[in-house]
PDB file of N, CA, C and O in Angstrom, chain B, residues numbered from 101:
ATOM      1  N   MET B 101      -4.146   8.021  20.120  1.00  0.00           N
ATOM      2  CA  MET B 101      -5.203   8.927  20.317  1.00  0.00           C
ATOM      3  C   MET B 101      -4.779  10.450  21.050  1.00  0.00           C
ATOM      4  O   MET B 101      -5.219  11.545  20.701  1.00  0.00           O
ATOM      5  N   ALA B 102      -3.885  10.208  22.066  1.00  0.00           N
ATOM      6  CA  ALA B 102      -3.610  11.131  22.860  1.00  0.00           C
ATOM      7  C   ALA B 102      -3.213  12.724  21.939  1.00  0.00           C
ATOM      8  O   ALA B 102      -3.593  13.866  22.193  1.00  0.00           O
ATOM      9  N   ALA B 103      -2.503  12.323  21.057  1.00  0.00           N
ATOM     10  CA  ALA B 103      -1.775  13.144  19.867  1.00  0.00           C
ATOM     11  C   ALA B 103      -2.795  13.745  18.845  1.00  0.00           C
ATOM     12  O   ALA B 103      -2.572  14.666  18.060  1.00  0.00           O
ATOM     13  N   ALA B 104      -4.207  12.894  19.043  1.00  0.00           N
ATOM     14  CA  ALA B 104      -4.903  13.280  17.870  1.00  0.00           C
ATOM     15  C   ALA B 104      -5.751  14.925  17.709  1.00  0.00           C
ATOM     16  O   ALA B 104      -6.352  15.519  18.604  1.00  0.00           O
ATOM     17  N   ARG B 105      -5.609  15.234  16.704  1.00  0.00           N
ATOM     18  CA  ARG B 105      -6.400  16.972  16.813  1.00  0.00           C
ATOM     19  C   ARG B 105      -7.746  16.917  17.009  1.00  0.00           C
ATOM     20  O   ARG B 105      -8.426  16.771  15.992  1.00  0.00           O
ATOM     21  N   THR B 106      -8.264  16.990  17.981  1.00  0.00           N
ATOM     22  CA  THR B 106      -9.732  16.960  18.178  1.00  0.00           C
ATOM     23  C   THR B 106     -10.520  17.934  17.342  1.00  0.00           C
ATOM     24  O   THR B 106     -11.626  17.674  16.867  1.00  0.00           O
ATOM     25  N   ALA B 107      -9.854  19.114  17.190  1.00  0.00           N
ATOM     26  CA  ALA B 107     -10.476  20.124  16.397  1.00  0.00           C
ATOM     27  C   ALA B 107     -11.000  19.856  14.711  1.00  0.00           C
ATOM     28  O   ALA B 107     -11.984  20.251  14.086  1.00  0.00           O
ATOM     29  N   PHE B 108      -9.890  19.040  14.368  1.00  0.00           N
ATOM     30  CA  PHE B 108      -9.992  18.584  13.120  1.00  0.00           C
ATOM     31  C   PHE B 108     -11.182  17.154  13.050  1.00  0.00           C
ATOM     32  O   PHE B 108     -12.070  17.097  12.200  1.00  0.00           O
ATOM     33  N   LEU B 109     -11.017  16.370  13.834  1.00  0.00           N
ATOM     34  CA  LEU B 109     -11.584  15.124  13.849  1.00  0.00           C
ATOM     35  C   LEU B 109     -12.870  14.806  14.703  1.00  0.00           C
ATOM     36  O   LEU B 109     -13.462  13.730  14.620  1.00  0.00           O
ATOM     37  N   ASP B 110     -13.284  15.937  15.612  1.00  0.00           N
ATOM     38  CA  ASP B 110     -14.502  15.814  16.101  1.00  0.00           C
ATOM     39  C   ASP B 110     -15.648  16.101  14.987  1.00  0.00           C
ATOM     40  O   ASP B 110     -16.620  15.352  15.085  1.00  0.00           O
ATOM     41  N   PRO B 111     -15.687  16.897  14.125  1.00  0.00           N
ATOM     42  CA  PRO B 111     -16.800  17.111  13.334  1.00  0.00           C
ATOM     43  C   PRO B 111     -17.127  15.695  12.595  1.00  0.00           C
ATOM     44  O   PRO B 111     -18.221  15.174  12.376  1.00  0.00           O
ATOM     45  N   ILE B 112     -15.566  15.164  12.228  1.00  0.00           N
ATOM     46  CA  ILE B 112     -15.878  13.664  11.725  1.00  0.00           C
ATOM     47  C   ILE B 112     -16.461  12.507  12.538  1.00  0.00           C
ATOM     48  O   ILE B 112     -17.137  11.550  12.160  1.00  0.00           O
ATOM     49  N   ARG B 113     -15.994  12.871  13.830  1.00  0.00           N
ATOM     50  CA  ARG B 113     -16.488  11.478  14.877  1.00  0.00           C
ATOM     51  C   ARG B 113     -18.131  11.973  15.239  1.00  0.00           C
ATOM     52  O   ARG B 113     -18.864  11.110  15.722  1.00  0.00           O
ATOM     53  N   ASN B 114     -18.602  13.145  15.039  1.00  0.00           N
ATOM     54  CA  ASN B 114     -19.947  13.556  15.263  1.00  0.00           C
ATOM     55  C   ASN B 114     -20.629  13.261  14.427  1.00  0.00           C
ATOM     56  O   ASN B 114     -21.801  13.104  14.771  1.00  0.00           O
ATOM     57  N   ASP B 115     -20.286  13.021  12.874  1.00  0.00           N
ATOM     58  CA  ASP B 115     -21.243  12.733  12.159  1.00  0.00           C
ATOM     59  C   ASP B 115     -22.052  11.204  11.982  1.00  0.00           C
ATOM     60  O   ASP B 115     -21.648  10.191  11.412  1.00  0.00           O
ATOM     61  N   LYS B 116     -23.135  11.415  12.582  1.00  0.00           N
ATOM     62  CA  LYS B 116     -23.879  10.202  13.047  1.00  0.00           C
ATOM     63  C   LYS B 116     -24.382   9.185  11.677  1.00  0.00           C
ATOM     64  O   LYS B 116     -25.066   8.162  11.699  1.00  0.00           O
ATOM     65  N   THR B 117     -23.818   9.829  10.635  1.00  0.00           N
ATOM     66  CA  THR B 117     -24.931   9.487   9.144  1.00  0.00           C
ATOM     67  C   THR B 117     -23.895   8.415   8.419  1.00  0.00           C
ATOM     68  O   THR B 117     -23.628   8.550   7.225  1.00  0.00           O
ATOM     69  N   ARG B 118     -23.328   7.347   9.209  1.00  0.00           N
ATOM     70  CA  ARG B 118     -22.242   6.482   8.342  1.00  0.00           C
ATOM     71  C   ARG B 118     -20.873   7.069   8.014  1.00  0.00           C
ATOM     72  O   ARG B 118     -20.260   6.809   6.979  1.00  0.00           O
ATOM     73  N   TYR B 119     -20.486   7.803   8.886  1.00  0.00           N
ATOM     74  CA  TYR B 119     -19.119   8.449   8.111  1.00  0.00           C
ATOM     75  C   TYR B 119     -19.441   9.141   7.237  1.00  0.00           C
ATOM     76  O   TYR B 119     -18.433   9.188   6.533  1.00  0.00           O
ATOM     77  N   ARG B 120     -20.460   9.947   6.619  1.00  0.00           N
ATOM     78  CA  ARG B 120     -20.547  10.485   5.546  1.00  0.00           C
ATOM     79  C   ARG B 120     -19.791  12.059   5.433  1.00  0.00           C
ATOM     80  O   ARG B 120     -20.239  13.171   5.715  1.00  0.00           O
ATOM     81  N   LEU B 121     -18.803  11.742   5.037  1.00  0.00           N
ATOM     82  CA  LEU B 121     -17.730  12.808   4.507  1.00  0.00           C
ATOM     83  C   LEU B 121     -18.893  13.824   3.396  1.00  0.00           C
ATOM     84  O   LEU B 121     -19.079  15.026   3.586  1.00  0.00           O
ATOM     85  N   LYS B 122     -19.274  13.368   2.752  1.00  0.00           N
ATOM     86  CA  LYS B 122     -19.879  14.298   1.955  1.00  0.00           C
ATOM     87  C   LYS B 122     -20.478  15.370   2.608  1.00  0.00           C
ATOM     88  O   LYS B 122     -20.152  16.526   2.338  1.00  0.00           O
ATOM     89  N   ASP B 123     -21.300  15.108   3.418  1.00  0.00           N
ATOM     90  CA  ASP B 123     -22.057  16.257   4.329  1.00  0.00           C
ATOM     91  C   ASP B 123     -21.178  17.287   5.205  1.00  0.00           C
ATOM     92  O   ASP B 123     -21.677  18.334   5.616  1.00  0.00           O
ATOM     93  N   LEU B 124     -19.674  16.885   5.498  1.00  0.00           N
ATOM     94  CA  LEU B 124     -19.085  17.387   6.363  1.00  0.00           C
ATOM     95  C   LEU B 124     -18.587  18.856   5.277  1.00  0.00           C
ATOM     96  O   LEU B 124     -18.188  18.793   4.113  1.00  0.00           O
ATOM     97  N   ASP B 125     -18.780  20.088   6.127  1.00  0.00           N
ATOM     98  CA  ASP B 125     -18.187  21.023   5.545  1.00  0.00           C
ATOM     99  C   ASP B 125     -16.685  21.117   5.528  1.00  0.00           C
ATOM    100  O   ASP B 125     -16.178  21.470   6.593  1.00  0.00           O
ATOM    101  N   ILE B 126     -15.971  20.896   4.636  1.00  0.00           N
ATOM    102  CA  ILE B 126     -14.185  20.857   4.761  1.00  0.00           C
ATOM    103  C   ILE B 126     -14.035  22.340   4.824  1.00  0.00           C
ATOM    104  O   ILE B 126     -13.123  22.579   5.616  1.00  0.00           O
ATOM    105  N   ASP B 127     -14.549  23.470   4.320  1.00  0.00           N
ATOM    106  CA  ASP B 127     -14.034  24.838   4.329  1.00  0.00           C
ATOM    107  C   ASP B 127     -13.718  25.009   5.856  1.00  0.00           C
ATOM    108  O   ASP B 127     -12.661  25.537   6.201  1.00  0.00           O
ATOM    109  N   LYS B 128     -14.801  24.480   6.933  1.00  0.00           N
ATOM    110  CA  LYS B 128     -15.119  25.066   8.327  1.00  0.00           C
ATOM    111  C   LYS B 128     -13.769  24.003   9.094  1.00  0.00           C
ATOM    112  O   LYS B 128     -13.492  24.394  10.228  1.00  0.00           O
ATOM    113  N   LEU B 129     -13.177  23.115   8.752  1.00  0.00           N
ATOM    114  CA  LEU B 129     -12.034  22.325   9.294  1.00  0.00           C
ATOM    115  C   LEU B 129     -10.858  23.543   9.304  1.00  0.00           C
ATOM    116  O   LEU B 129     -10.648  24.469   8.520  1.00  0.00           O
ATOM    117  N   PRO B 130     -10.174  23.110  10.577  1.00  0.00           N
ATOM    118  CA  PRO B 130      -9.054  23.993  10.620  1.00  0.00           C
ATOM    119  C   PRO B 130      -7.945  23.220   9.971  1.00  0.00           C
ATOM    120  O   PRO B 130      -8.048  22.006  10.149  1.00  0.00           O
ATOM    121  N   PRO B 131      -6.910  23.609   9.263  1.00  0.00           N
ATOM    122  CA  PRO B 131      -5.852  22.891   8.656  1.00  0.00           C
ATOM    123  C   PRO B 131      -4.935  21.915   9.702  1.00  0.00           C
ATOM    124  O   PRO B 131      -4.550  22.117  10.854  1.00  0.00           O
ATOM    125  N   PHE B 132      -4.740  20.632   8.668  1.00  0.00           N
ATOM    126  CA  PHE B 132      -3.940  19.998   9.885  1.00  0.00           C
ATOM    127  C   PHE B 132      -2.510  20.124   9.491  1.00  0.00           C
ATOM    128  O   PHE B 132      -2.316  19.406   8.510  1.00  0.00           O
ATOM    129  N   GLU B 133      -1.481  20.720   9.845  1.00  0.00           N
ATOM    130  CA  GLU B 133      -0.270  20.757   9.137  1.00  0.00           C
ATOM    131  C   GLU B 133       0.747  19.691   9.074  1.00  0.00           C
ATOM    132  O   GLU B 133       1.779  19.788   8.410  1.00  0.00           O
ATOM    133  N   ARG B 134       0.437  18.724   9.752  1.00  0.00           N
ATOM    134  CA  ARG B 134       1.709  17.575  10.409  1.00  0.00           C
ATOM    135  C   ARG B 134       1.350  16.532   9.151  1.00  0.00           C
ATOM    136  O   ARG B 134       0.307  16.485   8.499  1.00  0.00           O
ATOM    137  N   PRO B 135       2.431  15.794   9.035  1.00  0.00           N
ATOM    138  CA  PRO B 135       2.214  14.983   8.010  1.00  0.00           C
ATOM    139  C   PRO B 135       0.979  13.854   8.057  1.00  0.00           C
ATOM    140  O   PRO B 135       0.518  13.632   9.176  1.00  0.00           O
ATOM    141  N   ALA B 136       0.570  13.330   7.241  1.00  0.00           N
ATOM    142  CA  ALA B 136      -0.821  12.532   7.424  1.00  0.00           C
ATOM    143  C   ALA B 136      -0.600  11.379   6.395  1.00  0.00           C
ATOM    144  O   ALA B 136       0.253  11.534   5.521  1.00  0.00           O
ATOM    145  N   LEU B 137      -1.304  10.270   6.459  1.00  0.00           N
ATOM    146  CA  LEU B 137      -1.292   9.458   5.112  1.00  0.00           C
ATOM    147  C   LEU B 137      -3.046   8.919   5.316  1.00  0.00           C
ATOM    148  O   LEU B 137      -3.459   8.511   6.402  1.00  0.00           O
ATOM    149  N   VAL B 138      -3.844   9.006   4.186  1.00  0.00           N
ATOM    150  CA  VAL B 138      -4.849   8.675   3.625  1.00  0.00           C
ATOM    151  C   VAL B 138      -4.971   7.700   3.119  1.00  0.00           C
ATOM    152  O   VAL B 138      -4.802   8.062   1.955  1.00  0.00           O
ATOM    153  N   VAL B 139      -5.207   6.290   3.057  1.00  0.00           N
ATOM    154  CA  VAL B 139      -5.356   5.376   2.302  1.00  0.00           C
ATOM    155  C   VAL B 139      -6.495   4.883   2.010  1.00  0.00           C
ATOM    156  O   VAL B 139      -6.848   4.140   2.925  1.00  0.00           O
ATOM    157  N   THR B 140      -7.390   4.940   1.024  1.00  0.00           N
ATOM    158  CA  THR B 140      -8.787   4.524   0.831  1.00  0.00           C
ATOM    159  C   THR B 140      -8.640   3.233  -0.142  1.00  0.00           C
ATOM    160  O   THR B 140      -7.590   2.851  -0.658  1.00  0.00           O
ATOM    161  N   GLY B 141     -10.206   2.514  -0.307  1.00  0.00           N
ATOM    162  CA  GLY B 141     -10.351   1.610  -1.226  1.00  0.00           C
ATOM    163  C   GLY B 141     -11.176   2.089  -2.213  1.00  0.00           C
ATOM    164  O   GLY B 141     -12.025   2.935  -1.931  1.00  0.00           O
ATOM    165  N   ARG B 142     -11.052   1.682  -3.299  1.00  0.00           N
ATOM    166  CA  ARG B 142     -11.871   2.127  -4.513  1.00  0.00           C
ATOM    167  C   ARG B 142     -13.282   1.177  -4.334  1.00  0.00           C
ATOM    168  O   ARG B 142     -14.385   1.566  -4.717  1.00  0.00           O
ATOM    169  N   LEU B 143     -13.057  -0.024  -3.737  1.00  0.00           N
ATOM    170  CA  LEU B 143     -14.245  -0.761  -3.406  1.00  0.00           C
ATOM    171  C   LEU B 143     -14.732  -0.639  -2.024  1.00  0.00           C
ATOM    172  O   LEU B 143     -15.212  -1.739  -1.749  1.00  0.00           O
ATOM    173  N   ASP B 144     -14.852   0.180  -0.984  1.00  0.00           N
ATOM    174  CA  ASP B 144     -15.094   0.171  -0.060  1.00  0.00           C
ATOM    175  C   ASP B 144     -16.760   0.756   0.323  1.00  0.00           C
ATOM    176  O   ASP B 144     -17.160   1.897   0.556  1.00  0.00           O
ATOM    177  N   SER B 145     -17.312  -0.249   0.281  1.00  0.00           N
ATOM    178  CA  SER B 145     -19.155   0.288   0.180  1.00  0.00           C
ATOM    179  C   SER B 145     -19.422   0.761   1.143  1.00  0.00           C
ATOM    180  O   SER B 145     -20.485   1.380   1.116  1.00  0.00           O
ATOM    181  N   SER B 146     -18.378   0.739   2.963  1.00  0.00           N
ATOM    182  CA  SER B 146     -18.982   1.610   3.878  1.00  0.00           C
ATOM    183  C   SER B 146     -18.681   3.206   3.885  1.00  0.00           C
ATOM    184  O   SER B 146     -19.492   4.042   4.282  1.00  0.00           O
ATOM    185  N   VAL B 147     -17.493   3.472   3.426  1.00  0.00           N
ATOM    186  CA  VAL B 147     -17.274   4.655   3.534  1.00  0.00           C
ATOM    187  C   VAL B 147     -16.963   5.530   2.257  1.00  0.00           C
ATOM    188  O   VAL B 147     -16.858   6.755   2.189  1.00  0.00           O
ATOM    189  N   GLY B 148     -16.861   4.722   1.411  1.00  0.00           N
ATOM    190  CA  GLY B 148     -16.412   5.118  -0.252  1.00  0.00           C
ATOM    191  C   GLY B 148     -14.469   5.305  -0.120  1.00  0.00           C
ATOM    192  O   GLY B 148     -13.489   4.822   0.447  1.00  0.00           O
ATOM    193  N   TYR B 149     -14.797   6.150  -0.901  1.00  0.00           N
ATOM    194  CA  TYR B 149     -13.210   6.859  -1.567  1.00  0.00           C
ATOM    195  C   TYR B 149     -13.246   8.067  -1.853  1.00  0.00           C
ATOM    196  O   TYR B 149     -12.221   8.674  -1.542  1.00  0.00           O
ATOM    197  N   ARG B 150     -14.370   8.901  -2.530  1.00  0.00           N
ATOM    198  CA  ARG B 150     -14.282   9.882  -3.191  1.00  0.00           C
ATOM    199  C   ARG B 150     -13.990  11.091  -1.944  1.00  0.00           C
ATOM    200  O   ARG B 150     -13.139  11.963  -2.117  1.00  0.00           O
ATOM    201  N   ASP B 151     -14.660  11.022  -0.921  1.00  0.00           N
ATOM    202  CA  ASP B 151     -14.963  12.033  -0.182  1.00  0.00           C
ATOM    203  C   ASP B 151     -13.622  12.231   0.406  1.00  0.00           C
ATOM    204  O   ASP B 151     -13.223  13.374   0.628  1.00  0.00           O
ATOM    205  N   ALA B 152     -12.939  11.252   0.657  1.00  0.00           N
ATOM    206  CA  ALA B 152     -11.776  11.672   1.732  1.00  0.00           C
ATOM    207  C   ALA B 152     -10.875  12.672   0.714  1.00  0.00           C
ATOM    208  O   ALA B 152     -10.216  13.621   1.138  1.00  0.00           O
ATOM    209  N   TRP B 153     -10.941  12.396  -0.301  1.00  0.00           N
ATOM    210  CA  TRP B 153     -10.178  13.296  -1.139  1.00  0.00           C
ATOM    211  C   TRP B 153     -10.517  14.948  -1.215  1.00  0.00           C
ATOM    212  O   TRP B 153      -9.812  15.765  -1.807  1.00  0.00           O
ATOM    213  N   ARG B 154     -11.563  15.202  -0.595  1.00  0.00           N
ATOM    214  CA  ARG B 154     -11.874  16.220  -0.404  1.00  0.00           C
ATOM    215  C   ARG B 154     -11.493  17.185   0.810  1.00  0.00           C
ATOM    216  O   ARG B 154     -11.656  18.391   0.996  1.00  0.00           O
ATOM    217  N   LEU B 155     -10.880  16.093   1.606  1.00  0.00           N
ATOM    218  CA  LEU B 155      -9.975  16.508   2.662  1.00  0.00           C
ATOM    219  C   LEU B 155      -8.368  17.088   2.233  1.00  0.00           C
ATOM    220  O   LEU B 155      -7.625  17.582   3.080  1.00  0.00           O
ATOM    221  N   MET B 156      -7.972  16.930   0.744  1.00  0.00           N
ATOM    222  CA  MET B 156      -6.595  17.096   0.519  1.00  0.00           C
ATOM    223  C   MET B 156      -6.514  18.797   1.016  1.00  0.00           C
ATOM    224  O   MET B 156      -5.584  19.044   1.784  1.00  0.00           O
ATOM    225  N   PRO B 157      -7.212  19.702   0.720  1.00  0.00           N
ATOM    226  CA  PRO B 157      -6.816  21.233   0.692  1.00  0.00           C
ATOM    227  C   PRO B 157      -6.506  21.545   2.489  1.00  0.00           C
ATOM    228  O   PRO B 157      -5.682  22.358   2.907  1.00  0.00           O
ATOM    229  N   ARG B 158      -7.273  20.789   3.226  1.00  0.00           N
ATOM    230  CA  ARG B 158      -7.006  20.608   4.628  1.00  0.00           C
ATOM    231  C   ARG B 158      -6.083  19.994   5.275  1.00  0.00           C
ATOM    232  O   ARG B 158      -5.882  20.290   6.453  1.00  0.00           O
ATOM    233  N   LEU B 159      -5.348  19.032   4.647  1.00  0.00           N
ATOM    234  CA  LEU B 159      -4.252  18.270   5.054  1.00  0.00           C
ATOM    235  C   LEU B 159      -2.963  18.676   3.914  1.00  0.00           C
ATOM    236  O   LEU B 159      -2.646  17.877   3.033  1.00  0.00           O
ATOM    237  N   PRO B 160      -2.316  19.961   4.065  1.00  0.00           N
ATOM    238  CA  PRO B 160      -1.181  20.248   3.072  1.00  0.00           C
ATOM    239  C   PRO B 160      -0.219  19.327   3.121  1.00  0.00           C
ATOM    240  O   PRO B 160       0.332  19.220   2.025  1.00  0.00           O
ATOM    241  N   ARG B 161       0.273  18.517   4.057  1.00  0.00           N
ATOM    242  CA  ARG B 161       1.369  17.389   4.121  1.00  0.00           C
ATOM    243  C   ARG B 161       0.826  16.205   4.293  1.00  0.00           C
ATOM    244  O   ARG B 161       1.266  15.515   5.213  1.00  0.00           O
ATOM    245  N   ALA B 162      -0.182  15.724   3.510  1.00  0.00           N
ATOM    246  CA  ALA B 162      -0.717  14.780   3.359  1.00  0.00           C
ATOM    247  C   ALA B 162      -0.406  13.778   2.260  1.00  0.00           C
ATOM    248  O   ALA B 162      -0.463  14.231   1.117  1.00  0.00           O
ATOM    249  N   ALA B 163      -0.094  12.521   2.398  1.00  0.00           N
ATOM    250  CA  ALA B 163       0.011  11.802   1.031  1.00  0.00           C
ATOM    251  C   ALA B 163      -1.313  10.707   0.821  1.00  0.00           C
ATOM    252  O   ALA B 163      -1.684  10.039   1.787  1.00  0.00           O
ATOM    253  N   PHE B 164      -1.794  10.618  -0.133  1.00  0.00           N
ATOM    254  CA  PHE B 164      -3.143  10.106  -0.678  1.00  0.00           C
ATOM    255  C   PHE B 164      -2.754   9.052  -1.316  1.00  0.00           C
ATOM    256  O   PHE B 164      -1.773   9.162  -2.051  1.00  0.00           O
ATOM    257  N   ALA B 165      -3.493   7.654  -1.180  1.00  0.00           N
ATOM    258  CA  ALA B 165      -3.537   6.621  -2.087  1.00  0.00           C
ATOM    259  C   ALA B 165      -5.116   6.109  -1.777  1.00  0.00           C
ATOM    260  O   ALA B 165      -5.922   6.105  -0.847  1.00  0.00           O
ATOM    261  N   THR B 166      -5.014   5.693  -3.143  1.00  0.00           N
ATOM    262  CA  THR B 166      -6.412   4.948  -3.251  1.00  0.00           C
ATOM    263  C   THR B 166      -5.987   3.417  -4.181  1.00  0.00           C
ATOM    264  O   THR B 166      -5.484   3.276  -5.296  1.00  0.00           O
ATOM    265  N   LEU B 167      -6.409   2.505  -3.235  1.00  0.00           N
ATOM    266  CA  LEU B 167      -6.149   0.958  -3.869  1.00  0.00           C
ATOM    267  C   LEU B 167      -7.338   0.625  -4.421  1.00  0.00           C
ATOM    268  O   LEU B 167      -8.503   0.701  -4.031  1.00  0.00           O
ATOM    269  N   ASP B 168      -6.721   0.175  -5.576  1.00  0.00           N
ATOM    270  CA  ASP B 168      -7.951   0.297  -6.738  1.00  0.00           C
ATOM    271  C   ASP B 168      -8.974  -1.047  -6.337  1.00  0.00           C
ATOM    272  O   ASP B 168     -10.191  -1.033  -6.526  1.00  0.00           O
ATOM    273  N   ARG B 169      -8.260  -2.129  -5.783  1.00  0.00           N
ATOM    274  CA  ARG B 169      -8.903  -3.440  -5.488  1.00  0.00           C
ATOM    275  C   ARG B 169      -9.381  -3.438  -3.616  1.00  0.00           C
ATOM    276  O   ARG B 169      -9.978  -4.299  -2.970  1.00  0.00           O
ATOM    277  N   GLY B 170      -8.906  -2.308  -3.257  1.00  0.00           N
ATOM    278  CA  GLY B 170      -9.300  -2.172  -1.575  1.00  0.00           C
ATOM    279  C   GLY B 170     -10.554  -1.787  -1.234  1.00  0.00           C
ATOM    280  O   GLY B 170     -11.112  -0.780  -1.671  1.00  0.00           O
ATOM    281  N   GLU B 171     -11.036  -2.606  -0.423  1.00  0.00           N
ATOM    282  CA  GLU B 171     -12.461  -2.448   0.155  1.00  0.00           C
ATOM    283  C   GLU B 171     -12.192  -1.856   1.772  1.00  0.00           C
ATOM    284  O   GLU B 171     -11.146  -1.515   2.325  1.00  0.00           O
ATOM    285  N   HIS B 172     -13.278  -1.886   2.145  1.00  0.00           N
ATOM    286  CA  HIS B 172     -13.228  -1.468   3.734  1.00  0.00           C
ATOM    287  C   HIS B 172     -11.698  -1.698   4.863  1.00  0.00           C
ATOM    288  O   HIS B 172     -10.871  -0.949   5.383  1.00  0.00           O
ATOM    289  N   GLY B 173     -11.981  -3.270   4.821  1.00  0.00           N
ATOM    290  CA  GLY B 173     -10.324  -3.710   5.280  1.00  0.00           C
ATOM    291  C   GLY B 173      -9.384  -3.692   4.860  1.00  0.00           C
ATOM    292  O   GLY B 173      -8.589  -4.584   5.157  1.00  0.00           O
ATOM    293  N   LEU B 174      -8.978  -2.532   3.851  1.00  0.00           N
ATOM    294  CA  LEU B 174      -7.624  -2.281   3.921  1.00  0.00           C
ATOM    295  C   LEU B 174      -6.369  -3.284   4.449  1.00  0.00           C
ATOM    296  O   LEU B 174      -5.743  -4.166   3.862  1.00  0.00           O
ATOM    297  N   PRO B 175      -6.291  -2.782   5.738  1.00  0.00           N
ATOM    298  CA  PRO B 175      -4.972  -3.323   6.386  1.00  0.00           C
ATOM    299  C   PRO B 175      -4.929  -4.804   6.351  1.00  0.00           C
ATOM    300  O   PRO B 175      -3.845  -5.377   6.460  1.00  0.00           O
ATOM    301  N   ILE B 176      -6.128  -5.517   6.193  1.00  0.00           N
ATOM    302  CA  ILE B 176      -6.101  -7.062   6.501  1.00  0.00           C
ATOM    303  C   ILE B 176      -6.346  -7.514   4.839  1.00  0.00           C
ATOM    304  O   ILE B 176      -5.777  -8.496   4.363  1.00  0.00           O
ATOM    305  N   ASP B 177      -7.122  -6.786   4.177  1.00  0.00           N
ATOM    306  CA  ASP B 177      -7.331  -7.559   2.577  1.00  0.00           C
ATOM    307  C   ASP B 177      -5.989  -6.958   1.788  1.00  0.00           C
ATOM    308  O   ASP B 177      -5.151  -7.717   1.302  1.00  0.00           O
ATOM    309  N   GLN B 178      -5.921  -5.993   1.743  1.00  0.00           N
ATOM    310  CA  GLN B 178      -4.318  -5.398   1.146  1.00  0.00           C
ATOM    311  C   GLN B 178      -3.284  -5.374   1.707  1.00  0.00           C
ATOM    312  O   GLN B 178      -2.410  -4.584   1.350  1.00  0.00           O
ATOM    313  N   GLN B 179      -3.091  -6.304   2.819  1.00  0.00           N
ATOM    314  CA  GLN B 179      -2.138  -5.998   3.789  1.00  0.00           C
ATOM    315  C   GLN B 179      -0.524  -5.884   3.209  1.00  0.00           C
ATOM    316  O   GLN B 179       0.146  -4.979   3.705  1.00  0.00           O
ATOM    317  N   PRO B 180       0.063  -6.674   2.282  1.00  0.00           N
ATOM    318  CA  PRO B 180       1.303  -6.028   1.516  1.00  0.00           C
ATOM    319  C   PRO B 180       1.424  -4.751   1.232  1.00  0.00           C
ATOM    320  O   PRO B 180       2.282  -4.029   1.740  1.00  0.00           O
ATOM    321  N   VAL B 181       0.380  -4.295   0.210  1.00  0.00           N
ATOM    322  CA  VAL B 181       0.369  -3.160  -0.353  1.00  0.00           C
ATOM    323  C   VAL B 181       0.540  -1.917   0.748  1.00  0.00           C
ATOM    324  O   VAL B 181       1.404  -1.040   0.740  1.00  0.00           O
ATOM    325  N   PHE B 182      -0.504  -2.105   1.657  1.00  0.00           N
ATOM    326  CA  PHE B 182      -1.192  -1.123   2.724  1.00  0.00           C
ATOM    327  C   PHE B 182       0.333  -1.118   3.594  1.00  0.00           C
ATOM    328  O   PHE B 182       0.817  -0.005   3.801  1.00  0.00           O
ATOM    329  N   ALA B 183       1.073  -2.306   4.089  1.00  0.00           N
ATOM    330  CA  ALA B 183       2.216  -2.369   4.932  1.00  0.00           C
ATOM    331  C   ALA B 183       3.319  -1.202   4.202  1.00  0.00           C
ATOM    332  O   ALA B 183       3.797  -0.155   4.637  1.00  0.00           O
ATOM    333  N   ALA B 184       3.469  -1.953   2.838  1.00  0.00           N
ATOM    334  CA  ALA B 184       4.445  -0.934   2.098  1.00  0.00           C
ATOM    335  C   ALA B 184       4.240   0.866   2.068  1.00  0.00           C
ATOM    336  O   ALA B 184       5.071   1.728   2.354  1.00  0.00           O
ATOM    337  N   LEU B 185       2.945   1.003   1.652  1.00  0.00           N
ATOM    338  CA  LEU B 185       2.696   2.451   1.951  1.00  0.00           C
ATOM    339  C   LEU B 185       2.721   3.121   3.113  1.00  0.00           C
ATOM    340  O   LEU B 185       2.923   4.336   3.136  1.00  0.00           O
ATOM    341  N   VAL B 186       2.489   2.297   4.365  1.00  0.00           N
ATOM    342  CA  VAL B 186       2.743   2.827   5.754  1.00  0.00           C
ATOM    343  C   VAL B 186       4.219   3.110   6.344  1.00  0.00           C
ATOM    344  O   VAL B 186       4.558   3.862   7.257  1.00  0.00           O
ATOM    345  N   SER B 187       5.006   2.234   5.497  1.00  0.00           N
ATOM    346  CA  SER B 187       6.314   2.010   5.986  1.00  0.00           C
ATOM    347  C   SER B 187       6.922   2.962   4.956  1.00  0.00           C
ATOM    348  O   SER B 187       7.961   3.462   5.388  1.00  0.00           O
ATOM    349  N   ASP B 188       6.655   3.288   3.958  1.00  0.00           N
ATOM    350  CA  ASP B 188       7.330   4.187   3.286  1.00  0.00           C
ATOM    351  C   ASP B 188       6.911   5.552   3.442  1.00  0.00           C
ATOM    352  O   ASP B 188       7.564   6.370   2.794  1.00  0.00           O
ATOM    353  N   TRP B 189       6.013   5.969   4.122  1.00  0.00           N
ATOM    354  CA  TRP B 189       5.509   7.029   4.679  1.00  0.00           C
ATOM    355  C   TRP B 189       6.126   7.352   6.129  1.00  0.00           C
ATOM    356  O   TRP B 189       6.511   8.484   6.420  1.00  0.00           O
ATOM    357  N   LEU B 190       6.169   6.588   6.747  1.00  0.00           N
ATOM    358  CA  LEU B 190       6.762   6.331   7.816  1.00  0.00           C
ATOM    359  C   LEU B 190       8.243   6.577   8.023  1.00  0.00           C
ATOM    360  O   LEU B 190       8.796   7.181   8.942  1.00  0.00           O
ATOM    361  N   ASP B 191       8.781   5.952   6.926  1.00  0.00           N
ATOM    362  CA  ASP B 191      10.393   6.520   6.354  1.00  0.00           C
ATOM    363  C   ASP B 191      10.357   7.715   5.957  1.00  0.00           C
ATOM    364  O   ASP B 191      11.506   8.122   5.784  1.00  0.00           O
ATOM    365  N   ARG B 192       9.527   8.538   5.711  1.00  0.00           N
ATOM    366  CA  ARG B 192       9.820   9.897   5.177  1.00  0.00           C
ATOM    367  C   ARG B 192       9.460  11.151   6.188  1.00  0.00           C
ATOM    368  O   ARG B 192       9.579  12.341   5.898  1.00  0.00           O
ATOM    369  N   LEU B 193       8.994  10.610   7.441  1.00  0.00           N
ATOM    370  CA  LEU B 193       8.629  11.503   8.441  1.00  0.00           C
ATOM    371  C   LEU B 193       9.863  12.509   9.056  1.00  0.00           C
ATOM    372  O   LEU B 193      10.920  12.024   9.457  1.00  0.00           O
ATOM    373  N   ASP B 194       9.634  13.729   9.074  1.00  0.00           N
ATOM    374  CA  ASP B 194      10.685  14.539   9.792  1.00  0.00           C
ATOM    375  C   ASP B 194      11.095  14.177  10.763  1.00  0.00           C
ATOM    376  O   ASP B 194      11.952  14.833  11.354  1.00  0.00           O
TER     377      ASP B 194
END
């Protein structure tokens, strides 16, 4: 948490409408120039997955993955594939 970029995350944190990224003005967010990993679940009924892809222009060094059977609890429900994605991403960090 100490290393988090608050200028990037605060607009998301302050969204009081159930994490609705679709209402966030992505173009006003500063780019996050460090490596990032975004993993979403196609079956996530809490936050969805489509809106996360709108962040791509602001995350130029990010890897994006959507798990077709993934729900909101990806690290638990899809543990083997989630762990593989995170492990691979960590191995590729500079």
